[in-house]
Backbone of each chain as ProteinMPNN parsed JSONL, in Angstrom:
{"seq_chain_A": "MPIIVNLDVMLAKRKMKSKDLAEIIGITTANLSILKSGKAKAIRFSTLEAICKALDCQPSDILEYACTEQS", "coords_chain_A": {"N_chain_A": [[56.641, -18.665, -6.1], [56.48, -20.759, -9.173], [56.194, -19.275, -11.613], [58.438, -16.765, -12.911], [59.288, -13.257, -13.53], [60.782, -12.253, -15.943], [61.083, -9.115, -16.627], [62.698, -7.01, -15.804], [65.249, -7.799, -16.895], [64.701, -7.766, -19.856], [63.948, -4.764, -19.94], [66.645, -3.525, -19.49], [68.034, -4.359, -21.458], [66.939, -3.369, -23.496], [67.025, -0.796, -22.743], [65.419, 0.879, -21.35], [63.553, 2.491, -19.394], [61.203, 1.947, -16.464], [59.246, 3.659, -15.82], [59.142, 4.843, -18.47], [58.092, 2.712, -19.978], [55.441, 1.842, -18.387], [54.515, 4.1, -19.177], [53.883, 3.848, -21.944], [52.651, 1.572, -22.003], [50.563, 2.09, -20.653], [49.811, 1.64, -17.755], [50.127, 1.75, -14.24], [53.043, 3.2, -12.568], [52.866, 1.921, -9.983], [52.068, -0.796, -10.343], [53.307, -1.915, -12.095], [55.625, -2.346, -11.104], [54.402, -4.284, -8.883], [54.125, -6.442, -10.864], [57.001, -6.259, -12.049], [58.306, -7.455, -9.645], [57.529, -9.554, -8.902], [55.029, -10.284, -7.801], [52.543, -10.419, -8.517], [49.126, -11.962, -9.295], [48.685, -12.563, -11.505], [48.375, -12.001, -15.132], [47.068, -9.95, -17.548], [45.436, -10.825, -20.854], [45.801, -8.945, -22.757], [47.788, -7.31, -21.101], [50.332, -8.098, -21.53], [50.07, -8.412, -24.389], [50.778, -5.84, -24.882], [52.861, -5.147, -23.684], [54.844, -6.656, -24.675], [54.318, -5.656, -27.234], [55.697, -3.301, -27.005], [58.715, -3.845, -25.818], [59.35, -5.075, -27.984], [59.641, -7.815, -28.109], [59.049, -11.582, -27.127], [56.326, -13.305, -25.669], [57.277, -15.25, -23.778], [60.23, -14.181, -23.632], [59.819, -12.494, -21.437], [58.239, -14.108, -19.504], [58.793, -16.953, -17.705], [59.054, -20.308, -16.155], [60.593, -22.277, -13.75], [61.364, -25.01, -12.292], [60.654, -25.884, -8.642], [61.395, -28.055, -6.786], [59.294, -29.401, -3.591], [60.06, -30.594, -0.81]], "CA_chain_A": [[56.007, -19.154, -7.373], [57.815, -20.913, -10.395], [57.069, -18.39, -12.513], [59.806, -15.634, -13.439], [59.194, -12.096, -14.44], [62.099, -11.06, -16.406], [60.741, -7.521, -17.254], [63.726, -6.337, -15.769], [66.51, -8.133, -18.059], [64.351, -7.067, -21.239], [64.001, -3.237, -19.603], [67.73, -3.366, -19.403], [68.279, -4.986, -22.832], [65.949, -2.315, -24.507], [67.458, 0.705, -22.274], [64.289, 1.627, -21.212], [62.77, 3.221, -17.812], [60.398, 0.941, -15.779], [58.028, 4.701, -16.309], [58.271, 5.166, -19.557], [56.912, 1.487, -20.239], [54.356, 2.121, -17.747], [53.248, 4.911, -19.726], [53.492, 3.18, -22.939], [51.361, 0.6, -22.096], [49.085, 2.686, -19.912], [49.708, 1.439, -16.416], [50.454, 2.797, -13.424], [54.0, 2.498, -12.135], [52.794, 0.698, -9.081], [51.161, -1.912, -10.758], [54.303, -2.525, -13.158], [56.438, -2.637, -9.917], [54.092, -5.378, -8.446], [54.503, -7.221, -11.912], [58.5, -6.921, -11.917], [58.718, -7.879, -8.195], [56.707, -11.266, -8.921], [53.905, -10.12, -6.665], [51.366, -10.201, -9.327], [48.64, -12.997, -9.291], [47.802, -12.826, -12.723], [48.271, -11.243, -15.797], [46.44, -10.235, -18.609], [46.537, -11.29, -22.275], [46.363, -7.593, -23.154], [48.616, -6.262, -20.552], [51.057, -8.744, -22.201], [50.469, -8.077, -25.656], [51.386, -3.995, -24.957], [54.407, -4.888, -22.629], [55.35, -7.179, -26.134], [54.484, -4.729, -28.675], [56.633, -2.067, -26.74], [59.477, -4.195, -26.071], [59.669, -6.149, -29.363], [59.919, -9.268, -27.708], [57.995, -12.955, -27.033], [55.937, -13.936, -23.947], [58.816, -16.374, -23.201], [61.376, -12.968, -23.37], [59.093, -11.884, -20.326], [57.864, -15.381, -18.382], [59.744, -17.821, -17.606], [58.939, -20.996, -15.533], [61.407, -22.714, -13.018], [60.648, -26.046, -11.417], [60.961, -26.019, -7.57], [61.284, -29.085, -5.601], [59.138, -29.238, -2.764], [60.055, -31.692, -0.065]], "C_chain_A": [[57.193, -19.605, -8.657], [57.901, -20.262, -11.465], [57.547, -17.208, -12.506], [59.327, -14.786, -13.961], [60.632, -11.809, -14.65], [61.78, -9.788, -17.108], [62.072, -7.035, -17.242], [65.25, -5.869, -16.825], [66.152, -7.401, -19.685], [64.003, -5.219, -21.527], [65.527, -2.83, -20.116], [68.315, -3.311, -21.093], [67.754, -3.804, -23.999], [66.288, -0.976, -24.217], [66.182, 1.541, -22.104], [63.921, 1.732, -19.823], [61.756, 2.861, -17.709], [58.916, 2.338, -16.584], [57.922, 4.897, -16.903], [57.551, 3.743, -20.198], [55.729, 1.437, -19.73], [53.6, 2.737, -18.806], [52.719, 4.892, -21.268], [52.246, 1.826, -22.979], [50.246, 0.893, -21.141], [48.356, 2.041, -18.817], [50.255, 1.675, -15.47], [52.077, 2.355, -12.661], [54.164, 1.03, -10.873], [52.656, -0.083, -9.392], [52.425, -2.752, -11.597], [55.212, -2.59, -12.227], [56.062, -3.965, -9.273], [54.624, -6.424, -9.334], [56.207, -7.535, -12.221], [59.299, -7.537, -10.615], [58.191, -9.325, -8.111], [55.725, -11.506, -7.591], [52.898, -10.807, -7.189], [50.733, -11.601, -9.325], [48.738, -13.297, -10.668], [48.065, -11.679, -13.917], [47.432, -11.21, -17.358], [46.755, -10.032, -19.831], [46.992, -9.458, -23.119], [47.573, -6.308, -22.671], [50.246, -7.009, -21.201], [51.328, -8.342, -23.467], [50.971, -6.599, -25.493], [52.236, -4.388, -24.59], [55.068, -5.713, -24.314], [55.68, -6.892, -27.052], [55.533, -3.485, -28.294], [57.753, -2.271, -26.491], [59.945, -4.835, -27.3], [60.163, -7.02, -28.875], [58.665, -10.263, -27.44], [57.567, -12.551, -25.646], [56.886, -14.222, -23.38], [59.962, -15.414, -22.866], [60.973, -12.705, -21.609], [59.114, -12.993, -18.635], [58.583, -16.346, -18.634], [59.362, -19.034, -16.5], [60.168, -21.773, -15.105], [60.936, -23.874, -12.054], [61.554, -25.865, -10.378], [60.757, -26.687, -7.185], [60.03, -28.851, -4.239], [59.287, -30.91, -2.091], [59.42, -31.852, 1.339]], "O_chain_A": [[58.263, -19.085, -8.975], [58.856, -20.257, -12.242], [56.813, -16.429, -11.898], [58.758, -15.092, -15.008], [61.445, -11.312, -13.871], [62.301, -9.535, -18.194], [62.654, -6.677, -18.265], [65.87, -4.883, -17.224], [66.91, -6.779, -20.43], [63.866, -4.585, -22.573], [65.681, -1.976, -20.989], [68.869, -2.383, -21.683], [68.225, -3.562, -25.11], [66.051, -0.053, -24.996], [65.967, 2.64, -22.614], [64.115, 0.721, -19.149], [60.976, 3.175, -18.608], [58.048, 2.116, -17.429], [56.799, 5.37, -17.083], [56.513, 3.818, -20.856], [54.823, 1.019, -20.451], [52.544, 2.344, -19.303], [51.758, 5.471, -21.773], [51.378, 1.419, -23.751], [49.276, 0.179, -20.885], [47.15, 1.841, -18.672], [51.405, 1.965, -15.802], [52.214, 1.208, -12.235], [54.832, 0.003, -10.755], [53.259, -0.836, -8.628], [52.468, -3.978, -11.699], [56.094, -3.228, -12.802], [56.948, -4.788, -9.041], [55.425, -7.249, -8.895], [56.661, -8.637, -12.53], [60.456, -7.949, -10.543], [58.519, -10.105, -7.217], [55.65, -12.408, -6.757], [52.332, -11.702, -6.561], [51.535, -12.535, -9.349], [48.895, -14.487, -10.943], [47.952, -10.494, -13.602], [47.239, -12.175, -18.097], [47.75, -9.424, -20.225], [47.977, -9.026, -23.717], [48.023, -5.273, -23.163], [51.227, -6.268, -21.258], [52.445, -7.969, -23.824], [51.816, -6.343, -26.351], [53.087, -3.942, -25.36], [55.822, -5.004, -24.981], [56.626, -7.246, -27.755], [56.09, -2.815, -29.164], [58.455, -1.282, -26.704], [61.151, -5.053, -27.414], [61.353, -7.172, -29.15], [57.498, -9.878, -27.511], [58.1, -11.83, -24.803], [57.399, -13.54, -22.493], [60.677, -15.708, -21.908], [61.822, -12.746, -20.719], [59.57, -12.878, -17.498], [59.006, -16.598, -19.762], [59.38, -18.387, -15.453], [60.93, -22.021, -16.04], [60.178, -23.632, -11.115], [62.763, -25.716, -10.554], [59.591, -26.581, -6.805], [60.03, -27.65, -3.972], [58.876, -31.977, -2.547], [59.485, -32.931, 1.927]]}, "seq_chain_B": "MKKIKILLGFTLCFGVFYLFHLSSQVIYFKSWKKINEIYSIDSFFGKLNWLIEVCLSLILLTSVIFIFLALSKILKKGYFNITTSKSFKRAGFTLCFVSALDLVKSVLEISAGFHAEYYIGYSMFNVLLFLLSLGLLSISQIIRNGSLLKQENDLTI", "coords_chain_B": {"N_chain_B": [[25.68, 0.912, 1.274], [24.236, 2.025, 3.247], [22.164, 1.062, 4.783], [24.112, -0.963, 6.322], [24.681, 0.761, 7.734], [22.327, 1.472, 8.858], [21.637, -0.928, 9.972], [24.208, -1.241, 11.717], [23.83, 0.704, 14.046], [21.191, 0.088, 14.825], [22.148, -2.113, 15.984], [23.985, -1.317, 18.05], [22.018, 0.144, 19.379], [20.731, -2.258, 20.668], [23.025, -3.88, 21.828], [23.395, -1.672, 23.865], [21.157, -1.517, 25.228], [21.114, -4.328, 26.242], [23.047, -4.101, 27.435], [22.048, -2.343, 29.548], [20.021, -3.837, 30.728], [20.825, -6.103, 31.55], [23.063, -5.071, 33.458], [20.748, -4.072, 35.18], [19.592, -5.991, 35.684], [21.635, -7.66, 37.428], [21.751, -5.686, 39.666], [19.512, -5.795, 40.752], [19.094, -8.349, 41.466], [20.97, -8.359, 43.92], [21.605, -10.033, 46.241], [21.693, -12.97, 47.415], [19.402, -13.747, 48.482], [17.535, -12.886, 47.716], [17.467, -14.001, 45.499], [17.555, -16.698, 45.87], [14.638, -16.365, 46.959], [12.93, -16.522, 44.584], [14.208, -17.911, 42.43], [14.613, -20.455, 43.23], [12.463, -22.327, 43.716], [10.87, -22.761, 41.477], [12.845, -23.744, 39.682], [14.815, -25.957, 37.492], [17.953, -25.512, 37.602], [18.048, -24.3, 40.418], [18.955, -21.809, 42.852], [21.09, -21.29, 41.434], [20.237, -20.937, 38.34], [19.785, -18.47, 37.728], [22.633, -17.399, 37.969], [23.554, -18.386, 35.809], [21.845, -17.77, 33.638], [22.681, -14.645, 33.517], [25.371, -15.171, 33.075], [25.033, -16.658, 30.457], [23.831, -14.629, 29.213], [25.747, -12.266, 29.18], [27.808, -13.753, 27.29], [26.036, -14.198, 24.91], [26.157, -11.006, 24.785], [28.198, -10.059, 23.774], [28.646, -11.664, 21.354], [26.96, -9.758, 20.218], [28.766, -7.819, 20.272], [30.897, -8.75, 18.591], [29.607, -8.859, 16.411], [29.087, -5.588, 16.002], [31.597, -4.756, 15.714], [32.512, -6.174, 13.138], [30.086, -4.743, 11.716], [31.202, -2.037, 11.261], [33.805, -2.443, 10.891], [33.325, -3.0, 7.975], [32.164, -0.799, 6.899], [34.502, 0.652, 7.401], [36.538, -0.825, 5.97], [35.073, -1.583, 3.611], [33.638, -4.043, 1.826], [34.728, -6.717, 1.231], [36.78, -8.151, 3.184], [39.144, -9.613, 5.661], [39.371, -9.059, 8.226], [37.158, -8.584, 8.931], [35.579, -10.724, 8.262], [36.781, -12.486, 10.096], [35.657, -11.431, 12.15], [32.822, -11.621, 12.244], [32.824, -14.919, 11.862], [33.709, -14.888, 14.253], [31.578, -14.089, 16.014], [29.328, -15.742, 15.16], [30.495, -17.961, 16.382], [30.345, -17.905, 18.84], [27.963, -16.995, 19.068], [26.167, -19.268, 18.036], [27.249, -21.183, 20.439], [26.009, -19.964, 22.769], [23.203, -20.594, 21.84], [23.037, -23.009, 21.66], [23.593, -23.49, 24.488], [21.33, -22.556, 25.965], [19.976, -24.045, 24.811], [19.79, -26.829, 25.577], [19.662, -25.784, 28.262], [16.795, -25.286, 28.137], [15.651, -27.851, 27.316], [16.248, -29.203, 29.797], [14.59, -27.967, 31.713], [12.091, -28.182, 30.76], [12.228, -31.516, 30.969], [12.206, -31.383, 33.476], [9.878, -30.776, 34.493], [9.037, -27.903, 35.007], [7.928, -25.099, 34.095], [6.9, -25.949, 31.499], [4.98, -24.624, 29.216], [6.207, -22.288, 28.836], [8.998, -22.916, 28.574], [9.156, -24.569, 26.022], [8.112, -22.427, 23.75], [10.037, -20.995, 24.318], [12.455, -22.465, 23.279], [12.33, -22.377, 20.88], [12.867, -20.37, 20.209], [15.473, -20.169, 20.542], [16.484, -21.971, 18.89], [16.053, -20.808, 16.45], [17.659, -19.025, 16.877], [20.14, -20.694, 16.56], [20.165, -21.164, 13.721], [20.242, -18.286, 13.07], [23.101, -18.059, 13.777], [24.328, -19.957, 12.474], [24.309, -18.848, 10.211], [25.571, -16.182, 10.193], [28.02, -17.742, 9.806], [28.309, -18.803, 7.6], [27.998, -16.212, 6.233], [30.467, -14.944, 7.198], [32.036, -16.565, 5.624], [31.59, -16.494, 3.033], [32.327, -13.96, 2.511], [35.148, -14.491, 2.965], [36.179, -15.967, 0.987], [35.09, -13.839, -0.894], [37.298, -11.777, -0.531], [39.618, -12.904, -0.757], [39.352, -13.183, -3.93], [38.782, -10.494, -4.436], [40.99, -9.557, -3.651], [43.039, -11.093, -5.211], [42.109, -10.093, -7.839], [42.702, -7.554, -7.788], [45.56, -8.153, -7.687], [46.146, -8.578, -10.426], [47.536, -7.691, -13.575]], "CA_chain_B": [[26.543, 0.961, 2.781], [23.398, 3.081, 3.847], [21.951, -0.503, 5.012], [25.174, -1.418, 6.733], [25.095, 1.966, 8.651], [20.98, 1.8, 9.667], [22.378, -2.298, 10.81], [25.09, -0.546, 12.867], [23.019, 1.547, 14.655], [20.746, -1.049, 15.478], [23.07, -3.243, 16.772], [24.468, -0.336, 18.553], [20.89, 0.655, 20.467], [20.321, -3.435, 20.85], [23.903, -3.871, 22.878], [23.437, -0.352, 24.959], [19.652, -1.682, 25.842], [20.834, -5.049, 26.595], [23.929, -4.277, 29.089], [21.595, -1.928, 30.631], [18.796, -4.882, 31.045], [21.704, -7.068, 32.385], [23.229, -4.555, 34.762], [19.821, -3.525, 35.917], [19.056, -7.47, 36.501], [22.515, -7.738, 38.717], [21.234, -4.816, 40.816], [18.074, -6.098, 41.358], [19.093, -9.401, 42.262], [22.096, -8.592, 44.646], [21.724, -10.946, 47.245], [21.253, -14.624, 47.481], [18.237, -14.566, 49.244], [16.334, -12.78, 46.775], [17.812, -15.133, 44.19], [16.648, -17.997, 46.526], [13.443, -16.599, 47.122], [12.153, -16.813, 43.154], [14.791, -19.221, 41.166], [15.01, -22.022, 44.17], [11.343, -23.079, 44.197], [10.346, -23.468, 40.082], [13.48, -24.091, 38.622], [15.919, -26.956, 37.467], [18.826, -25.151, 38.383], [17.361, -23.595, 41.848], [19.53, -20.821, 42.715], [22.235, -21.336, 39.828], [19.641, -20.67, 37.234], [20.409, -16.541, 37.722], [24.031, -16.983, 37.628], [23.486, -19.578, 34.436], [21.368, -16.538, 32.908], [23.902, -14.065, 33.845], [26.476, -16.091, 31.982], [24.848, -16.574, 29.272], [24.021, -13.284, 28.672], [26.975, -12.357, 28.843], [28.373, -14.388, 26.074], [25.331, -13.233, 24.225], [26.434, -9.651, 24.536], [29.849, -10.593, 23.384], [28.577, -12.02, 19.938], [26.469, -8.434, 19.933], [29.927, -7.026, 19.915], [31.473, -9.018, 17.536], [28.799, -8.094, 15.071], [29.328, -4.526, 15.659], [33.019, -4.688, 15.15], [32.414, -6.432, 12.121], [29.907, -3.776, 10.571], [31.909, -0.976, 11.777], [34.848, -2.738, 9.781], [32.991, -2.899, 6.421], [32.367, 0.404, 6.858], [35.578, 1.545, 6.978], [37.338, -1.121, 5.042], [34.447, -2.347, 2.676], [33.083, -5.553, 2.314], [35.339, -8.136, 2.015], [38.262, -8.0, 4.005], [39.876, -11.052, 6.444], [39.02, -8.729, 9.479], [35.198, -8.327, 9.312], [35.052, -12.389, 8.389], [37.222, -13.162, 11.422], [34.713, -11.093, 13.448], [31.736, -12.31, 11.915], [32.853, -16.185, 12.479], [33.548, -15.232, 16.36], [29.955, -13.561, 16.095], [28.955, -16.975, 14.776], [30.717, -19.342, 17.059], [29.4, -17.412, 20.42], [25.973, -17.327, 18.835], [26.139, -20.924, 17.86], [27.712, -21.692, 21.466], [25.306, -19.463, 23.291], [21.94, -20.931, 21.921], [22.978, -24.61, 22.195], [23.693, -24.219, 25.99], [20.237, -22.254, 26.183], [18.776, -24.832, 24.16], [20.001, -27.551, 26.576], [18.99, -25.699, 29.65], [15.416, -25.468, 27.733], [15.725, -29.101, 27.456], [16.532, -29.919, 30.709], [13.525, -27.54, 32.131], [11.17, -29.313, 30.673], [11.958, -32.547, 31.317], [12.041, -31.798, 35.196], [8.829, -30.359, 34.71], [9.337, -26.642, 35.151], [7.218, -24.149, 33.294], [7.042, -26.771, 30.137], [4.548, -24.025, 27.884], [7.417, -21.107, 28.354], [10.377, -23.189, 27.983], [8.673, -25.263, 24.951], [8.24, -21.433, 23.157], [11.672, -20.227, 24.3], [13.793, -23.293, 22.834], [11.985, -22.072, 19.509], [13.378, -19.135, 19.983], [17.097, -20.896, 20.478], [16.772, -22.799, 17.649], [16.03, -19.485, 15.493], [19.385, -18.465, 17.307], [21.226, -21.003, 16.513], [20.365, -20.881, 12.572], [21.184, -17.089, 12.812], [24.793, -18.075, 14.305], [24.988, -20.292, 11.285], [23.788, -17.962, 8.997], [26.858, -15.632, 10.625], [29.115, -18.259, 9.799], [27.928, -18.937, 6.13], [28.686, -15.05, 5.914], [31.621, -15.442, 7.229], [32.776, -17.644, 4.908], [31.798, -15.875, 1.898], [33.182, -12.753, 2.877], [36.595, -14.835, 2.985], [36.128, -16.035, -0.214], [35.276, -12.858, -1.626], [38.314, -11.238, -0.158], [40.418, -13.435, -1.601], [38.591, -12.92, -5.087], [39.611, -9.328, -4.738], [42.844, -10.303, -3.617], [43.538, -11.838, -6.62], [41.265, -8.951, -9.217], [43.776, -6.235, -7.153], [47.229, -8.502, -8.163], [45.803, -8.796, -11.837], [48.058, -6.554, -13.933]], "C_chain_B": [[25.378, 1.868, 3.176], [22.528, 2.214, 5.011], [22.501, -0.562, 6.4], [25.213, -0.225, 7.991], [23.877, 1.825, 9.669], [21.233, 0.004, 10.955], [23.017, -1.874, 12.349], [24.318, -0.268, 13.905], [22.159, 1.019, 15.67], [21.214, -1.912, 16.783], [23.27, -2.258, 17.833], [23.442, 0.084, 20.058], [20.695, -1.109, 21.052], [21.724, -3.695, 21.989], [23.811, -2.818, 23.805], [22.06, -0.966, 25.915], [20.24, -2.665, 26.453], [22.191, -5.276, 27.681], [22.699, -3.409, 30.205], [20.584, -3.054, 31.261], [19.997, -5.438, 32.077], [22.272, -6.315, 33.632], [21.784, -4.372, 35.658], [19.248, -5.239, 36.914], [20.355, -8.023, 37.69], [22.423, -6.779, 39.929], [20.217, -5.434, 41.503], [18.47, -7.78, 41.839], [20.656, -9.708, 42.985], [22.872, -9.719, 45.55], [21.107, -12.244, 47.177], [20.497, -14.832, 48.145], [17.138, -14.252, 48.421], [16.26, -13.637, 45.686], [17.211, -16.394, 44.719], [14.981, -18.277, 46.646], [12.532, -17.166, 45.934], [12.648, -17.462, 42.297], [14.102, -20.406, 41.861], [13.815, -22.831, 43.741], [11.112, -23.878, 42.258], [11.68, -23.199, 39.193], [14.562, -25.456, 38.503], [17.36, -26.901, 38.233], [18.819, -24.589, 39.652], [18.299, -22.248, 41.762], [20.516, -20.144, 41.907], [21.542, -21.056, 38.901], [20.389, -19.132, 36.733], [21.806, -16.806, 37.149], [23.835, -17.588, 36.154], [23.296, -18.259, 33.312], [22.179, -15.622, 32.663], [25.086, -14.734, 32.558], [26.173, -16.227, 30.298], [24.585, -15.198, 28.123], [24.949, -12.571, 28.11], [27.936, -12.487, 27.269], [27.13, -13.644, 25.135], [25.71, -11.584, 23.747], [28.096, -9.794, 23.737], [29.705, -10.636, 22.024], [28.254, -10.431, 19.531], [28.068, -7.754, 19.142], [30.804, -7.16, 18.908], [30.823, -8.552, 16.455], [28.82, -7.052, 14.585], [29.829, -4.373, 15.527], [32.743, -4.717, 13.829], [31.544, -5.413, 11.268], [30.464, -2.859, 10.398], [33.455, -1.196, 10.708], [34.648, -2.786, 8.386], [32.803, -1.725, 6.212], [33.414, 0.971, 6.673], [36.693, 0.723, 5.669], [37.043, -1.7, 3.697], [33.87, -3.455, 2.654], [33.288, -6.763, 2.399], [36.758, -7.987, 1.921], [38.567, -9.121, 4.961], [39.061, -10.16, 7.902], [37.333, -8.891, 9.472], [34.921, -10.116, 9.057], [35.991, -12.966, 9.184], [36.145, -12.669, 12.531], [33.335, -11.524, 13.449], [31.512, -14.325, 12.322], [33.268, -16.145, 13.999], [32.301, -14.905, 16.607], [29.357, -15.223, 15.662], [29.363, -17.966, 15.904], [30.042, -19.047, 18.588], [28.127, -17.438, 20.45], [25.932, -18.243, 19.128], [26.217, -21.644, 19.497], [26.457, -21.304, 22.594], [23.516, -20.284, 23.366], [22.17, -22.55, 21.982], [22.616, -24.514, 23.702], [22.445, -23.752, 26.219], [19.399, -23.205, 25.953], [18.694, -26.588, 25.008], [19.096, -27.377, 27.524], [17.238, -25.853, 29.664], [14.863, -26.744, 28.156], [15.056, -29.724, 28.789], [15.282, -29.624, 31.926], [12.551, -27.853, 31.922], [10.9, -30.334, 30.726], [11.825, -32.844, 32.753], [10.678, -31.107, 35.249], [8.616, -28.789, 34.782], [8.78, -25.759, 34.153], [7.419, -24.71, 31.923], [6.581, -25.469, 29.208], [5.471, -22.79, 27.647], [8.815, -21.834, 27.623], [10.304, -23.755, 26.387], [8.462, -23.975, 23.157], [9.74, -21.14, 23.07], [12.721, -21.168, 23.552], [13.385, -23.186, 21.326], [12.874, -21.179, 19.154], [14.988, -19.264, 20.296], [17.45, -21.719, 19.584], [16.931, -21.72, 16.377], [17.381, -18.762, 15.543], [20.132, -19.287, 16.902], [21.492, -21.343, 14.76], [20.653, -19.221, 12.495], [23.099, -17.154, 12.937], [25.357, -19.134, 13.125], [24.483, -19.387, 10.023], [25.283, -16.667, 8.961], [27.88, -15.97, 9.959], [29.333, -18.172, 8.323], [28.442, -17.436, 5.516], [30.024, -14.64, 5.667], [32.641, -15.828, 5.705], [32.281, -17.608, 3.267], [32.668, -14.596, 1.695], [35.092, -13.081, 3.134], [37.05, -14.938, 1.611], [36.211, -14.627, -0.932], [36.497, -11.948, -1.263], [39.48, -11.604, -0.899], [40.295, -13.446, -3.376], [39.28, -11.825, -5.51], [40.973, -8.93, -4.591], [43.321, -9.761, -5.339], [43.215, -10.761, -8.08], [42.482, -7.853, -8.968], [44.948, -6.809, -7.94], [47.059, -8.672, -9.363], [46.396, -7.788, -12.754], [47.38, -6.331, -15.181]], "O_chain_B": [[25.937, 2.874, 3.612], [22.272, 2.761, 6.083], [21.847, -0.345, 7.42], [25.774, -0.44, 9.065], [24.016, 1.952, 10.886], [21.064, -0.119, 12.168], [22.626, -2.038, 13.505], [24.155, -1.16, 14.738], [22.183, 1.245, 16.88], [20.838, -2.195, 17.92], [22.47, -2.475, 18.744], [23.794, 0.258, 21.225], [20.44, -1.056, 22.255], [21.349, -3.694, 23.162], [24.308, -3.191, 24.868], [22.018, -0.85, 27.14], [20.196, -2.369, 27.647], [22.368, -6.211, 28.462], [22.499, -3.747, 31.372], [20.455, -2.995, 32.484], [19.996, -5.164, 33.278], [22.05, -6.777, 34.751], [21.855, -4.57, 36.871], [18.815, -5.501, 38.037], [20.045, -8.694, 38.675], [22.937, -7.039, 41.016], [20.139, -5.547, 42.726], [17.814, -8.204, 42.789], [21.355, -10.708, 42.824], [24.034, -10.121, 45.611], [19.931, -12.388, 46.842], [20.468, -15.945, 48.671], [16.105, -14.909, 48.293], [15.25, -13.958, 45.06], [16.434, -17.066, 44.04], [14.282, -19.287, 46.565], [11.643, -18.001, 46.097], [11.968, -17.781, 41.322], [13.277, -21.157, 41.341], [14.032, -23.993, 43.395], [11.18, -25.061, 41.924], [11.626, -22.546, 38.15], [15.059, -25.881, 39.546], [17.842, -27.69, 39.047], [19.974, -24.357, 40.01], [18.385, -21.657, 40.686], [20.744, -18.948, 41.723], [22.358, -20.715, 38.045], [21.158, -18.821, 35.823], [22.101, -16.476, 36.0], [24.144, -16.755, 35.302], [24.107, -17.839, 32.487], [22.575, -15.603, 31.497], [25.286, -14.519, 31.363], [26.862, -15.978, 29.309], [24.904, -14.908, 26.97], [25.062, -12.263, 26.924], [28.474, -11.669, 26.522], [27.358, -12.523, 24.68], [25.562, -11.106, 22.621], [28.659, -8.875, 23.143], [30.39, -9.884, 21.331], [28.984, -9.827, 18.745], [28.335, -7.392, 17.996], [31.407, -6.244, 18.35], [31.395, -7.883, 15.595], [28.696, -6.864, 13.375], [29.69, -3.371, 14.825], [32.674, -3.666, 13.192], [32.015, -5.104, 10.174], [30.422, -2.498, 9.222], [33.994, -0.342, 10.005], [35.588, -2.647, 7.602], [33.313, -1.348, 5.157], [33.463, 1.845, 5.807], [37.365, 1.283, 4.803], [37.843, -2.135, 2.867], [33.546, -3.884, 3.762], [32.729, -7.658, 3.033], [37.571, -7.79, 1.018], [37.562, -9.814, 4.799], [38.184, -10.763, 8.52], [36.631, -9.46, 10.308], [34.047, -10.676, 9.719], [36.093, -14.176, 8.98], [35.83, -13.307, 13.536], [32.724, -11.769, 14.489], [30.535, -14.884, 12.82], [33.196, -17.089, 14.786], [31.806, -15.504, 17.562], [28.748, -15.597, 16.664], [28.515, -18.761, 16.308], [29.391, -19.838, 19.27], [27.333, -17.736, 21.342], [25.705, -18.534, 20.303], [25.404, -22.515, 19.807], [25.959, -22.222, 23.245], [22.828, -20.496, 24.364], [21.251, -23.231, 22.437], [21.693, -25.148, 24.213], [21.938, -24.618, 26.931], [18.34, -23.385, 26.553], [17.71, -27.327, 24.977], [18.142, -28.097, 27.817], [16.529, -26.274, 30.577], [13.974, -26.912, 28.991], [14.017, -30.361, 28.966], [14.949, -30.443, 32.783], [11.791, -27.904, 32.889], [9.721, -30.671, 30.623], [11.509, -33.915, 33.272], [10.386, -30.85, 36.417], [7.459, -28.61, 34.404], [9.463, -25.784, 33.129], [8.079, -24.03, 31.137], [7.445, -25.053, 28.436], [5.566, -22.28, 26.531], [9.44, -21.513, 26.612], [11.199, -23.475, 25.589], [8.579, -24.333, 21.984], [10.451, -21.067, 22.068], [13.799, -20.674, 23.222], [14.034, -23.85, 20.517], [13.53, -21.124, 18.114], [15.646, -18.226, 20.233], [18.587, -22.175, 19.458], [17.791, -21.821, 15.502], [17.999, -18.152, 14.671], [21.23, -18.759, 16.726], [22.603, -21.69, 14.359], [21.488, -18.96, 11.63], [23.987, -16.514, 12.373], [26.554, -19.197, 12.845], [24.473, -19.782, 8.857], [25.869, -16.353, 7.925], [28.669, -15.153, 9.483], [30.306, -17.606, 7.823], [29.154, -17.391, 4.513], [30.604, -14.22, 4.666], [33.612, -15.354, 5.115], [32.539, -18.489, 2.447], [33.515, -14.382, 0.827], [35.985, -12.27, 3.377], [37.965, -14.297, 1.095], [37.249, -14.278, -1.494], [36.562, -11.11, -2.163], [40.198, -10.835, -1.537], [41.305, -13.76, -4.005], [40.079, -11.788, -6.445], [41.759, -8.221, -5.219], [43.658, -8.832, -6.072], [43.921, -10.696, -9.087], [43.112, -7.379, -9.914], [45.405, -6.101, -8.837], [48.137, -9.096, -9.78], [45.683, -6.785, -12.787], [47.619, -5.319, -15.84]]}, "name": "protein", "num_of_chains": 2, "seq": "MPIIVNLDVMLAKRKMKSKDLAEIIGITTANLSILKSGKAKAIRFSTLEAICKALDCQPSDILEYACTEQSMKKIKILLGFTLCFGVFYLFHLSSQVIYFKSWKKINEIYSIDSFFGKLNWLIEVCLSLILLTSVIFIFLALSKILKKGYFNITTSKSFKRAGFTLCFVSALDLVKSVLEISAGFHAEYYIGYSMFNVLLFLLSLGLLSISQIIRNGSLLKQENDLTI"}
C-alpha cells in the first residue's frame, strides 16, 4: 500500500508507549498494532483526530504517501 | 441462526434419505438382466439409462453435501466468510451441471417419443432446479461481497 503510517516515529518522538496511546484514544492495543503495522484498510476521522490530539501533531506527521511504480 | 439450523437439519435428512434411496436403487438393480427387462424397452438410452440416472443422482447428492457444508460453516463462522461462499459456489455449479444434463436427457427422451407426458413435467422440475442453482451462485457472490465488506470494516480503526 502506498500509504505509510509513521505512528512509531511519532510515538518515539513523544516518548510515549503504544499501550498509553491506546488507552488515551480509546482503542485496543491490538487495533493500534494493526494500524502501526500498516495492515489497516482505513482509519476513521475520529480516531485520527484522537491520535493527533494525544500526540499533538498533524495528520501529515502520521500518514505519508509514497509513490510505488508498478512494472 | 435458528432458521439456518432448521435448514441444516432438513438438508441432512434429505441427504440421508437420498443416499438410502440411491443405495436401494443400486441394490435392487444389481443385475444387468433386471435392468435390461425394465429399461431397454421404454428408454432412449436403453439399459444405460439406469447408469446415467445413478450418476446424475450421485452428482445431485454431491451438491446436497456442499450445501450442508456451507450451512454448517455459516453456523460456525457466521454469515459472511469465504469458505461458505466457496461451498455455495460448488453446490451451485454441481446443481447447474446436473439440472442441465437431466434437461438434455428429458429432451432426448421426449424427442424419441418415450413417456413424453412424464418427461415434460420432469423437465419443468429440471428448469426449477436450474433456477435454484443460479440462486445458489448468486448467494455465493453476495456472501463473497459481504465477506470483503466485513473484512474492510474489521480493519477500519
